[in-house]
C-alpha positions as CSV (number, residue, x, y, z in Angstrom):
1,X,97.3,104.4,101.9
2,X,93.9,103.1,101.5
3,X,90.7,105.2,100.9
4,X,87.1,104.5,99.8
5,X,84.1,106.5,99.5
6,X,80.3,105.7,100.1
7,X,77.2,107.7,100.8
8,X,76.1,105.5,103.6
9,X,78.7,103.8,105.6
10,X,77.9,101.1,108.0
11,X,79.9,98.9,110.5
12,X,80.1,96.1,107.9
13,X,81.4,98.4,105.2
14,X,84.0,99.9,107.6
15,X,85.1,96.5,108.8
16,X,85.8,95.7,105.2
17,X,87.8,98.8,104.7
18,X,90.1,98.0,107.5
19,X,90.7,94.5,106.0
20,X,91.4,96.1,102.6
21,X,93.8,98.5,104.1
22,X,96.0,95.8,105.3
23,X,95.7,93.0,102.9
24,X,99.3,91.4,103.0
25,X,101.1,93.6,105.4
26,X,101.2,93.3,109.1
27,X,98.5,95.5,110.6
28,X,99.5,98.4,112.9
29,X,99.5,97.8,116.6
30,X,97.2,100.5,117.6
31,X,94.1,102.2,116.0
32,X,93.2,105.6,117.2
33,X,89.5,106.4,116.4
34,X,86.7,108.5,117.4
35,X,83.3,107.3,118.8
36,X,81.3,107.5,115.6
37,X,78.4,105.0,115.5
38,X,79.8,103.7,112.1
39,X,82.3,101.8,114.1
40,X,80.0,99.0,115.4
41,X,80.5,95.4,116.6
42,X,81.4,94.2,113.2
43,X,84.2,96.7,113.0
44,X,85.5,96.0,116.5
45,X,85.6,92.2,115.9
46,X,87.4,92.6,112.6
47,X,89.9,95.0,114.4
48,X,90.4,92.4,117.2
49,X,90.9,89.6,114.6
50,X,93.8,91.7,112.9
51,X,95.5,92.0,116.4
52,X,94.9,95.8,116.5
53,X,94.2,97.5,119.8
54,X,91.6,100.2,119.4
55,X,92.2,103.4,121.3
56,X,89.1,105.7,121.6
57,X,89.3,109.3,121.6
58,X,87.4,111.4,124.2
59,X,84.0,112.6,123.0
60,X,83.9,115.6,120.9
61,X,87.7,116.0,120.8
62,X,89.2,115.9,117.4
63,X,92.4,117.5,118.5
64,X,93.2,113.9,120.0
65,X,93.8,112.4,116.6
66,X,95.9,115.1,115.1
67,X,97.3,113.0,112.3
68,X,93.8,112.1,110.8
69,X,92.7,115.8,111.3
70,X,95.7,116.9,109.5
71,X,95.2,114.6,106.5
72,X,91.5,115.6,106.3
73,X,92.5,119.3,106.4
74,X,95.1,118.8,103.7
75,X,92.8,116.9,101.4
76,X,90.3,119.6,101.9
77,X,92.5,122.6,101.3
78,X,94.8,121.3,98.7
79,X,92.3,119.2,96.7
80,X,88.5,119.4,97.5
81,X,88.2,123.1,97.9
82,X,89.3,123.5,94.2
83,X,87.0,121.0,92.7
84,X,83.3,120.7,92.0
85,X,82.6,117.0,92.7
86,X,80.1,115.7,90.2
87,X,79.3,112.2,91.5
88,X,80.9,109.4,93.6
89,X,83.1,108.1,90.6
90,X,84.4,111.6,90.0
91,X,85.3,111.9,93.7
92,X,87.1,108.7,93.7
93,X,89.1,109.6,90.7
94,X,90.0,113.0,92.1
95,X,91.1,111.5,95.5
96,X,93.1,108.9,93.7
97,X,94.8,111.5,91.5
98,X,95.5,113.6,94.5
99,X,96.9,110.7,96.7
100,X,99.1,109.8,93.6
101,X,100.4,113.5,93.5
102,X,100.9,113.5,97.2
103,X,103.0,110.5,97.4
104,X,105.1,111.1,94.1
105,X,105.5,114.9,93.7
106,X,104.4,117.0,96.7
107,X,107.3,118.1,98.8
108,X,107.0,117.4,102.5
109,X,109.1,119.4,105.1
110,X,109.4,116.3,107.3
111,X,111.1,114.5,104.5
112,X,113.7,117.1,103.8
113,X,111.5,118.6,101.0
114,X,111.3,115.0,99.3
115,X,108.2,112.9,98.8
116,X,107.2,109.7,100.3
117,X,108.2,107.8,97.1
118,X,111.6,109.3,96.5
119,X,112.5,109.8,92.9
120,X,115.8,110.0,91.2
121,X,117.6,113.4,90.7
122,X,117.4,114.4,87.0
123,X,120.3,116.3,85.4
124,X,120.4,118.4,82.3
125,X,121.4,115.4,80.4
126,X,118.1,113.9,80.9
127,X,116.4,116.4,78.4
128,X,114.5,119.5,78.5
129,X,112.3,120.5,81.4
130,X,108.7,120.1,80.6
131,X,105.5,120.7,82.6
132,X,103.3,117.7,83.4
133,X,99.7,118.4,84.3
134,X,98.0,116.0,86.9
135,X,94.5,115.5,88.1
136,X,92.9,117.3,85.1
137,X,95.3,120.3,85.5
138,X,94.8,120.8,89.3
139,X,98.5,120.1,89.9
140,X,101.6,120.4,87.9
141,X,105.1,119.1,88.2
142,X,108.2,119.6,86.1
143,X,110.7,117.0,85.0
144,X,113.3,116.3,82.4
145,X,112.2,114.6,79.3
146,X,114.3,113.4,76.4
147,X,113.5,115.1,73.1
């Protein structure tokens, strides 16, 4: 997953983000996006060069891109509602820490309560259970650690 933050996005900046999101892997076949003005000709040209077909949602219809809306809502509810963001660098760090937690430790119902990056099952022989704080204490997970 790729993310970036800027105070003033432009079509060129957004085009750069789509390139950075798929540097080595094959790009997806489709890109569902809204009609925001930040997706200008530079963005559309870059998407076309990557071989991605753009699908525009209807005007003022966020429900048509449910996956993006769900991710934005999850980021807000589980992370940003609990943090006072001080500046852009702080926001980048908080989002990076959250996404690391999301992929490595957060349980997902759709994955049978596992996480996107599966981890090995730890038994009692692996040591005592300890609490590990993440994202400056915003999240915690528990794991076995040898004494």
